[in-house]
C-alpha positions in Angstrom: 51.8 -38.4 -30.4 49.2 -38.2 -28.0 48.5 -41.1 -25.4 45.7 -41.9 -22.9 47.6 -41.3 -19.8 51.3 -40.4 -18.9 52.4 -43.9 -18.3 52.5 -46.8 -20.4 52.3 -50.3 -18.8 55.7 -52.0 -19.1 54.0 -55.3 -19.7 51.7 -53.9 -22.3 54.7 -52.5 -24.4 56.4 -55.9 -24.0 53.8 -58.2 -24.9 52.9 -55.6 -28.0 56.3 -56.0 -29.3 56.2 -59.6 -29.1 53.1 -59.8 -31.0 54.3 -57.7 -33.9 55.9 -59.0 -36.9 58.3 -57.1 -39.1 56.9 -54.6 -41.7 56.0 -56.0 -44.9 56.0 -54.2 -48.2 52.4 -53.9 -48.8 50.3 -50.8 -48.0 47.9 -53.1 -46.3 49.5 -54.8 -43.5 51.4 -51.9 -41.9 49.6 -51.8 -38.4 51.1 -53.8 -35.5 49.2 -57.3 -34.6 46.8 -56.9 -31.9 47.4 -58.8 -28.7 46.3 -62.2 -28.1 43.1 -62.4 -25.8 45.1 -64.3 -22.9 47.6 -61.4 -22.8 45.3 -58.8 -23.1 43.0 -60.0 -20.2 45.5 -58.8 -17.6 46.4 -55.5 -19.6 44.0 -52.4 -19.0 42.5 -51.4 -22.4 43.9 -47.8 -22.2 47.4 -49.3 -22.0 46.9 -51.8 -24.7 45.9 -48.8 -26.9 48.6 -46.5 -25.9 51.3 -49.2 -26.3 49.6 -49.8 -30.0 50.1 -46.1 -30.8 53.6 -45.9 -29.5 54.7 -49.1 -31.6 53.1 -47.5 -34.7 55.0 -44.3 -34.1 58.3 -46.3 -33.8 57.5 -48.3 -36.8 57.0 -45.5 -39.0 60.4 -44.1 -38.3 62.4 -47.4 -39.1 64.7 -47.4 -42.1 62.0 -49.5 -43.9 59.1 -47.4 -42.5 57.0 -45.3 -44.8 58.6 -41.9 -43.8 61.6 -43.2 -45.8 59.9 -43.8 -49.2 61.3 -41.4 -51.8 60.5 -43.1 -55.0 58.0 -45.4 -56.9 58.8 -46.2 -60.7 56.6 -48.9 -62.9 58.9 -51.1 -64.7 58.6 -51.8 -68.6 59.4 -54.8 -70.5 63.0 -55.2 -71.2 65.8 -53.0 -69.7 65.1 -50.3 -67.2 67.8 -47.8 -66.4 68.3 -47.0 -62.7 70.1 -43.8 -61.8 69.8 -40.1 -61.0 69.5 -39.1 -64.7 66.1 -37.9 -64.8 65.7 -39.7 -68.4 66.0 -43.2 -66.4 63.1 -45.5 -66.0 63.8 -45.7 -62.5 64.7 -42.5 -61.1 66.7 -42.2 -57.9 67.3 -38.8 -55.8 69.7 -36.2 -57.0 73.1 -36.2 -55.2 72.4 -39.8 -53.8 73.4 -41.9 -57.0 75.2 -41.6 -59.9 73.4 -40.9 -63.4 73.6 -44.5 -64.2 73.7 -47.2 -61.1 72.6 -50.1 -63.1 69.8 -51.9 -65.1 66.9 -53.6 -64.0 65.7 -56.2 -66.7 61.9 -57.3 -66.8 61.3 -60.5 -68.6 57.8 -61.6 -68.0 57.6 -62.2 -64.2 61.3 -62.3 -63.8 63.6 -59.4 -62.6 67.2 -59.1 -62.8 69.7 -56.4 -61.8 73.1 -55.6 -63.5 75.2 -52.8 -61.7 77.1 -50.2 -63.9 80.6 -50.5 -64.0 82.5 -49.0 -61.1 79.5 -48.4 -58.9 79.0 -50.0 -55.6 75.6 -51.8 -55.1 75.1 -54.3 -52.4 72.4 -56.6 -51.2 72.3 -57.6 -47.6 75.9 -56.2 -47.3 77.2 -58.2 -50.1 78.6 -56.6 -53.4 76.2 -57.0 -56.4 77.3 -57.4 -60.2 74.3 -59.3 -61.3 71.4 -60.5 -59.2 68.1 -62.0 -59.7 65.5 -60.0 -57.7 62.4 -61.2 -55.7 59.5 -59.1 -55.5 57.6 -58.6 -52.5 54.4 -60.8 -54.0 56.7 -63.7 -53.4 57.5 -62.9 -49.9 60.3 -60.8 -48.6 62.0 -58.5 -51.7 65.4 -58.5 -52.4 66.9 -55.3 -51.1 69.6 -53.3 -53.4 71.4 -50.7 -51.3 73.6 -47.9 -52.5 74.8 -45.0 -50.0 71.7 -44.4 -47.9 69.3 -45.6 -50.4 67.6 -49.1 -50.5 65.3 -50.3 -53.5 63.1 -53.2 -54.1 60.8 -54.7 -56.7 57.1 -54.5 -55.9 54.2 -56.2 -57.7 50.8 -55.0 -57.9 48.0 -56.4 -60.2 50.5 -58.2 -62.6 52.5 -54.7 -62.7 55.8 -54.7 -61.5 57.5 -51.5 -60.0 60.8 -50.3 -57.9 60.4 -48.8 -54.6 63.0 -46.6 -53.3 63.7 -45.7 -49.6 66.2 -43.4 -48.4 67.3 -43.7 -44.5 67.8 -40.0 -44.5 64.7 -38.8 -46.3 63.5 -35.3 -45.5 59.9 -36.7 -44.6 61.5 -38.7 -41.8 63.6 -35.7 -40.5 60.4 -33.5 -40.3 58.3 -36.0 -38.7 56.7 -34.6 -35.4 54.4 -37.5 -34.4 50.6 -38.5 -35.2 47.6 -36.6 -33.7 44.7 -38.8 -32.5 41.4 -38.1 -31.2 40.7 -38.6 -27.3 40.4 -42.2 -26.7 36.7 -42.9 -26.4 35.4 -46.5 -25.3 32.1 -45.6 -27.2 33.8 -46.5 -30.3 35.0 -50.0 -29.2 32.3 -52.0 -30.7 31.2 -55.7 -30.6 30.4 -56.9 -34.2 29.2 -59.8 -35.9 31.1 -61.6 -38.2 29.4 -63.0 -41.4 31.6 -65.4 -43.3 31.0 -66.0 -47.0 30.5 -69.7 -48.1 33.6 -69.6 -50.2 36.6 -67.2 -49.6 36.9 -65.0 -52.9 39.3 -62.2 -54.2 37.5 -58.8 -54.7 38.5 -55.8 -56.7 39.4 -53.0 -54.6 40.2 -49.5 -55.7 43.6 -47.8 -54.9 45.4 -44.4 -54.7 46.8 -44.7 -58.0 44.0 -45.6 -59.9 43.5 -49.2 -60.6 42.0 -52.0 -58.8 43.9 -54.9 -56.9 42.6 -58.0 -55.9 42.5 -59.0 -52.3 40.9 -62.1 -50.7 37.7 -61.5 -48.6 36.3 -63.8 -45.8 33.2 -62.0 -45.3 31.6 -59.1 -43.5 31.5 -57.5 -40.0 28.2 -56.2 -38.9 27.5 -53.7 -35.9 25.2 -50.9 -34.9 25.9 -47.3 -34.3 23.5 -44.7 -33.4 20.4 -47.1 -34.2 21.9 -47.7 -37.7 23.1 -51.3 -38.5 26.2 -51.2 -40.9 28.0 -53.9 -43.0 31.7 -53.5 -43.6 33.4 -55.6 -46.3 36.5 -57.4 -44.5 39.6 -58.2 -46.3 42.4 -60.8 -45.6 45.8 -59.7 -46.6 47.9 -61.3 -43.7 46.6 -64.9 -43.7 46.8 -65.0 -39.9 42.9 -64.6 -39.2 42.7 -61.0 -38.5 40.3 -58.8 -40.5 41.4 -56.0 -42.5 38.8 -53.0 -42.6 39.5 -50.0 -45.2 36.6 -47.6 -44.5 35.6 -43.9 -45.0 33.3 -41.6 -43.2 32.2 -37.8 -43.4 35.5 -37.1 -41.6 37.6 -37.8 -44.4 39.0 -34.7 -46.2 38.7 -32.4 -43.4 39.5 -34.2 -39.9 41.0 -37.1 -41.5 42.6 -38.2 -44.6 40.5 -38.1 -47.6 41.1 -41.5 -49.1 39.9 -43.2 -45.7 41.5 -45.0 -43.2 42.6 -48.7 -41.9 41.6 -50.9 -39.3 42.7 -54.3 -38.1 40.8 -56.6 -35.8 41.6 -59.9 -33.9 40.5 -63.1 -35.6 36.8 -63.7 -35.0 35.8 -65.8 -32.1 32.5 -67.8 -32.1 31.1 -65.4 -34.7 32.0 -62.2 -32.9 34.8 -59.5 -33.3 35.6 -56.4 -31.8 35.8 -53.3 -33.8 38.0 -50.6 -32.1 38.0 -47.6 -34.1 40.5 -46.0 -31.7 43.0 -48.1 -33.6 42.1 -46.9 -37.0 45.1 -45.3 -38.7 46.3 -43.4 -41.7 47.4 -45.5 -44.9 50.9 -44.8 -46.0 49.5 -42.4 -48.8 49.2 -39.7 -46.1 53.0 -39.7 -45.8 54.3 -40.3 -49.2 53.2 -39.8 -53.1 54.9 -43.1 -53.6 52.5 -45.7 -52.0 49.6 -47.6 -53.5 47.2 -47.6 -50.8 43.8 -49.2 -51.0 40.7 -47.1 -50.9 37.3 -48.1 -49.2 35.7 -50.7 -51.3 32.1 -50.3 -52.3 29.9 -50.1 -49.4 32.7 -49.3 -46.9 31.8 -45.6 -46.5 30.0 -45.2 -43.2 27.1 -42.6 -42.8 28.3 -41.4 -39.5 31.5 -39.5 -38.3 33.9 -41.6 -36.9 35.9 -39.4 -34.3 38.1 -41.9 -33.1 41.8 -43.0 -33.9 44.2 -41.0 -36.0 43.3 -37.6 -37.4 44.8 -36.0 -40.6 48.7 -35.8 -41.0 49.5 -32.1 -40.6 52.0 -32.3 -43.3 49.7 -34.6 -45.6 49.1 -31.7 -48.1 52.9 -31.8 -49.1 53.4 -35.6 -49.5 50.0 -37.4 -49.8 49.5 -39.4 -53.1 46.7 -38.0 -55.2 43.3 -39.6 -54.0 41.5 -41.4 -57.3 37.7 -41.7 -57.2 36.9 -44.9 -55.1 34.0 -47.3 -55.3 31.0 -46.7 -53.0 
């Protein structure tokens, strides 16, 4: 990973770590929180961005980071077999689990796991024979563990799936860092936030070919090269930050073809800073088992944004297929 300078301010790193919450299962909220204005006032902007990059690099390599994701299987109503048998509804990596590890029963919006006889499955360290599971939509999903594998239930657009992680995944072992454009203050833009009268859910396309409803509080409006642009802002955290999913002409060559993500701090006095130096790749760059949102209609910029993360060098081997996006 490239930084803006050889040294990081210790205060910046400590403050950033304190501001960052844990990873969540959603493809959206994967970026570290930005720092509170009172904290950032005393820290040079270059050090803030460098600390943000370092923390993102570290988060990707955690056991629950995107580099460990090795499977995604959609559940059907009734019993779903879990194991390394390729005929299973939930297929686990060969050599990492028995042919039948257990069964996940989906009944309406409820999921229950039953372990097969004689196998060792745990949740938070405790042995499991039968356990009702919580999906990520209800908060922190219930983890099920076997050897180096961890799997959880996720919910997307009223569909349920099982996400599988391996703390010894090949994608994690081969990770060599992220490449970014040189830090450029010209891409640190001041924008106007235009709230909607009533926050509503909008349909956002994703990389696996369907639309997901995400709350939108309004638009951010700014000017680049004499052009005024409007980006639809999303709210997937509930903490006031604005989530921007955008595309630009660098997509597919210099940057990921499915666009990039960017968070802003909560608007203050109708204004918000949009710092494209903090734009980053969605999880689909690292794994084909993510369900990343794509730029909503109108969020494709007419000019090249050469700031933030570049295309991941191993993307071709691991990126999820890009479905057509609106706009």
